[in-house]
N, C-alpha and C positions, 0 to 999 in steps of 0.2 A: 504494500500500500504506500502511496506517495506521502512523504512527510507533509503534514498540514497542521494548521491551527484552526480553531473554531472562532467564527464571529457570531456572538450570541445576539440575535435580533430580538430586542425587548420592546420595540415599538412597532409601528405599522410599516416601517421601511420607506423607501428602498435603502440598502446599505450605502454608506457615504462614497462619493465618487473617488475619494483618495485611496480607497481600498479595492477599487474595481479591477485593477490589473492583477492583483493577487487572487481574487476570486476567479477570474478568467483562467489563471494559470493553475488553479487547483491547490495552491499553497494555503489558501484561506477558504474554509467551507462555511457557508451561511447555514445556521440552524436557529430556527425560531425557539425562543426560550421555552415555550409551552411544549415543544416537541423534543427537548433535550433529554437524552437517555443516558444512563450510566455507561453504556457501551461506547458512547461518543467520547467520553473521557479516556477510555481504555486505548483508543486508537489515535488520539490527537497529541501533538507535542505541546500545544499551548492554547490559550483562550483569550479573546479580546472582548471585554465587557464595556458597554457604553454607560453614560450617566443615567440611562433609563432602566438599568438592570433592576429586575424584581428581586430585591434583597431578601424578602421573606422566603421566596423560593430557594435562594442560595443558602440561607440560614438552615433550611430543612435539608439541604444537600451537604451539610458540613463534613460528614464522614467521607463522602465521595471526593469532595474537594481536597480534604487533608491527604487522602491516599494519592490523589492526582499529583499534588505538589511533592509529596514524599518520594514519588517515583520519577521525578524529574520534570513534571509538567510546570508550565509557567502561565501566570495570569496577568494580563494588563487590565488594571482597574481604573476607570475614570469616574469621577463624581464624589459624592459625600457618603461616607460609611454611616449608615443608619442602623442596620441590623448586622452586627459583626458575624462573619461566617467562617473565620479562622481564629483559632485559639490565640488570645493575646491582643486581638483587635479591639479598638475603642472607637466610639462614634466621633464623627466630624465635630471640630471645634471652630465656630465662626469667629472672625475677628471682632474684637471688642468695639473698635471704631473702624470706619471704612472711608477715611479721607484718602486723597491721592497718594500721600506718602505711605499710608498703611497698605496700599495695594502694589507697591513697588516689588519687582521680581529680581532676584539675584541668584546666580549659579553658585552652588556651594561645593560641588565636586565635579570632576570631569566624568562624562559618560557618553557612550556611543550614540545614544538617542539625541543628545544635544551638541555633538561635536561640530564646531564651526557655526553654531547658531547662537547669536547674541541674545541675552535675556531681554534686550530692548525690543527685539522683534516680537516678543510676547507681552510686552508691557501694556500695550493698548490694542484695541480693535475698533476701527472706525473712530479713532481718537478718544475712545472711552476706556478707562482702566477698570479692571475687575472681571473681565471675561475669563482671564486665566485662572483666577481663584479669589475667594473671599474668606479664606480660613485654611485649616489643614486637617488632614486625617492623622491622628497621632501614630508615629511609626512603631512598628513591631521592634522588640528588643533585637539588637544586632543589625538593624537596617542601616543602609548608607543614605545619608541625606543629600539630595541632588540639587534642589532649588528651594530658596527661602522666600517668604513673602513678608513685607513690612520691615520696620526697623529692628524687630526681634528675630528676623530671618526664620520664621516658623516654617517647618518642612512641608511645603506644598507638593513637592515631588520626592519620592524615595523609592529605593530598591531593597528588597529583602531576599537573599538567596540562601538556600540550604547547600550543604556540601555535595549533595547528589545532583546539583544543577537546577532543581526546581525553585520556584519562588514567585515573588510578586513585584510588579512595577506599578506604583500607585501615583496617580495624578489627581489632586484634590479639587478638581474643577470641571469645566465643560470638556467634552472630548478633545484630547490633546491634538488630534489631527485637524481641528477646526478653529483654533484660537489665534491664528495669525492672519493679518491682512494679506500676507504674501502666499499666494497659492502654491508656489514651489516649496516653500518651507513646510506647509501643511502636508504636501505629498511626501517630502523627504522624511518627516516625522512618522507618517503612516508606514512608509517602507521600513524604517528602522524598528518600529514597534513590532511589525510582523516578523522581521528577522530575529529580534530579541525573543519573541515568543516561541520561535522554532528551535532555539539554541539549547534548550535544557535537556531534552530527551535524546538518547542515542538511537541509531537505527534499530538496534536490538530491542530497545524498550518499546518501540511502536510497531514491531513486526507482527 
């Protein structure tokens, strides 16, 4: 079976244009969340979840998700954690104030997703700050903090990896492939997120 990740469609679709080439190539398979089966996790390398994810459903799948990550599966999560579905997760914390300075974005560590992409590209959309994030999802213990928001540099983006290669990439805002005015940046980010999601499991693990 071709190595692939799942795009979990939690709204009425269609999938975002930034992911179309991966869907056409078969490296990203669209599965409506209501149709998602445990066997889909068995054969996939990774999973991309949008800000529309039904977290009540994922909370109910906590055992399946834990096994997926422990065996090298990777999850890209966009949005606010409301119903923690992985042990150690905590709900989204909104910014106490949301003035322009509170919404400033800063890179905290180098990462392949953001290589060559200035935080300023994500600072505003259509001249308005806040599309990137308005708070943070508290990171899991051992996570690498990638982007900070506001003067306290609260972790709006973070990565958590297990020794076996599985883990999470968390963006605490609107879908990361949609938050720049630069269409090329959005496509580049989408390409890199798909590549990241595919990287955890070995060929043997998904055979």
